[in-house]
C-alpha positions in Angstrom: -9.9 9.4 -10.8 -13.6 8.0 -10.1 -14.9 5.3 -12.3 -16.5 7.1 -15.3 -17.3 5.8 -17.6 -15.5 7.0 -21.0 -18.1 9.2 -22.4 -18.2 11.5 -18.6 -14.3 12.3 -19.7 -14.0 15.5 -20.9 -11.7 15.5 -24.2 -8.3 16.4 -22.6 -8.4 13.4 -20.6 -9.9 11.4 -23.0 -6.9 11.9 -25.4 -4.9 10.9 -21.9 -6.0 8.0 -21.7 -5.9 7.2 -25.0 -2.7 7.8 -25.4 -1.2 6.4 -22.0 -3.2 2.7 -23.7 -0.7 3.7 -27.3 2.4 4.0 -25.0 1.3 0.6 -23.0 1.1 -1.1 -26.3 4.1 0.0 -27.8 5.9 -0.3 -24.5 4.9 -3.8 -25.1 6.0 -4.4 -28.8 9.1 -2.6 -27.2 9.4 -6.0 -25.4 8.5 -8.3 -27.6 11.1 -6.9 -30.3 13.9 -7.0 -27.5 12.8 -10.7 -26.9 13.2 -11.8 -30.7 16.5 -10.2 -31.2 17.5 -12.0 -28.3 16.2 -15.5 -30.0 17.7 -14.6 -33.0 20.9 -13.6 -31.8 21.2 -16.9 -29.6 20.5 -19.2 -32.2 22.9 -17.6 -34.3 25.2 -18.4 -32.2 24.2 -22.0 -31.2 23.9 -22.7 -34.7 27.8 -21.3 -36.1 29.8 -24.6 -36.0 33.4 -22.6 -35.5 32.4 -21.2 -32.2 32.3 -24.5 -30.0 33.0 -21.9 -26.8 30.4 -19.6 -27.6 27.5 -22.2 -27.5 26.7 -21.2 -23.8 26.2 -17.3 -24.6 23.5 -18.5 -27.3 21.6 -20.4 -24.8 21.8 -17.4 -21.9 20.3 -15.6 -24.8 17.5 -18.2 -25.2 16.5 -17.4 -21.5 16.9 -14.1 -21.5 14.4 -14.2 -24.3 11.9 -16.0 -22.7 12.4 -13.7 -19.7 11.9 -10.2 -21.8 8.6 -11.4 -23.1 7.5 -12.9 -19.9 8.1 -9.1 -18.4 6.5 -7.5 -21.1 3.6 -9.1 -21.1 3.0 -9.1 -17.0 3.9 -5.6 -17.6 1.4 -5.2 -20.2 -1.5 -6.7 -18.6 -1.0 -4.6 -14.8 -1.0 -1.8 -16.8 -3.7 -2.1 -18.8 -5.0 -3.1 -15.5 -4.8 0.2 -13.6 -5.5 2.0 -16.6 -9.3 -0.1 -17.0 -8.9 0.9 -12.9 -9.2 4.6 -13.9 -5.6 4.3 -11.5 -3.2 4.7 -13.9 -1.4 8.0 -12.4 -0.5 6.4 -8.9 2.5 4.0 -11.3 
């Protein structure tokens, strides 16, 4: 797609671009939700005093949480940049 403004697009293409933007937002929220799940499970594993052997797994869960959050934001901004440039068909 060439560099067309939002006003020059026909309705079908405009709506397709809007659906792509919403899907990108939904994907970011999914990454954040998954990151929070790992954060909560890591906190639970670290705070339970009866399970001293599993504290390491809790810290690994914290690390996975941070990785999911970083990957989610990188993915979000990469896709958003492609959508703004009109290159989202080449993803």
